[in-house]
N, C-alpha and C positions, 0 to 999 in steps of 0.2 A: 403846659398841659393843654391839649386840644379839647374841643367841645365834647367829643365822644368820651374822653377820659373824665372830664368834669361831670358829665351825665352819669357815668358808671359809678364814680365816687359819690356823687350826690344821691344816687339811688341806694347805695349801701348805707350811707349815714341816715337817710330818711327812714329806712327800715329799722336801723338800730334805735333811733329816737322815737319814732311813731309806732313801730311794730308792724309786723307782716300783715296782720288782719286789716289795719287801716290802709296801708299802701296797696294791698291787693284789691280792696274794695274801690279805692280811688282809680286804679288802673282799669278795673272792670267797667266803671261808670264813664270812663273816658270816651268821648265822641270825636268825630272829625272836627267839630266846632271847638272842643276844649283841649284837643291834643297838643296844640302849640303852647297853651298855658301850662299844662302839666309838664311839658318839656322845660319850659322857662323856669318854673319853681324848682324842678329837680336839679337843673344845672346851676342856677344862681342862688336860690335860698339855701339849698342843701349842699351843693357841690362847691360853691364859692364862699358863702358866709359861714355856714355851720362847720366847715372844715378848717377855717383859719386858726392858726395857733395862738392868737392873741388872747383868747378867752376860753376857758374850759366849757364843755357842754353844760355843766351844772350851772354856771353863771349865765350862759346864754338862755337856759330855761327860765331862770328867775327873771331876767330882763324881759323875755317874751311874755311871761305871765303878766307882769306889770303893764306892758304895752297893750295887751289884749283887754285888760280892765280899763285902761285910759281910753281906748278906742271903742269900748262897748261891743266887743266881738265875742259873743257868748259861745258859739260853736268852736271857734278857734281856742278860746280860753279853756273849755272843757277838754279839747284834744290835747292841749299843752299841759294840763294838769297830769294827765296820764303820761305824757312824754317826759315830764319832769321826773316822775318816779323812775322811768327808765334811765335817767341821767343821774340818779342817786340823790335827788332832792327829797328831803323829808317833808312830812306834813307840817311839822313845826316851822320849817323854813318857808313853806307856802303861806302859812298863817302870818308869819312876820312880813312877807311881801304884801299880803292883803291889808294888814294893819297900816303899812306905810302908804298904800294906795288910798286909804281913807283920808289921809292928810293931803296928798298931792292930786288925787283924782276926784275926791269927794266921798262922803260917807255913803250916799245911796249907791254909788258904783261899787264900793268895797262890800257893802251889805249884800248886794246882788251876787257879787263874785263869791262871797262866803257860802251863800246858798248853793250856787252852782258847784263849788268845790266839794261841799258835803255830799251832794248827789253823786258826783264822780267817785268819791271815796267809798260810798256805800256800794256802788256798782262794782268797784274794784274788789272790795271785801267779799261780795257775793261770788264773784268770779274765782277768787282765790280759794274759797271753801264751798264747793257745790254741795247741795243737799245729799244725804246718804241715800244709796240705792237700796230699795227693799229686797 
């Protein structure tokens, strides 16, 4: 596979996992300074790693969540809570990952992640059922 194919495949997977809204926003915010980085993550994170057959996306999502807790990456954690739902990960599975992070990453990190996840779930629930129109 050449770099253009890897980028094309990466863009497709990135959209499937993160959603069009997020990817479109990232592309709109791209500048000459950040363009090479956006290309890099599209080709390698999404086109090389997330497309590998060795692990299903569901598992990759669970691993990513735990790594974001361990590294204290709030924005990426919140992004990947949403992405996990796109990959069929349940809220109960996310809860189990966060319980495990309490042991291996520390209770304060897991506690913070639980609060962040609850906020994301509340946003997702609001978006799924908008208020009735008068």
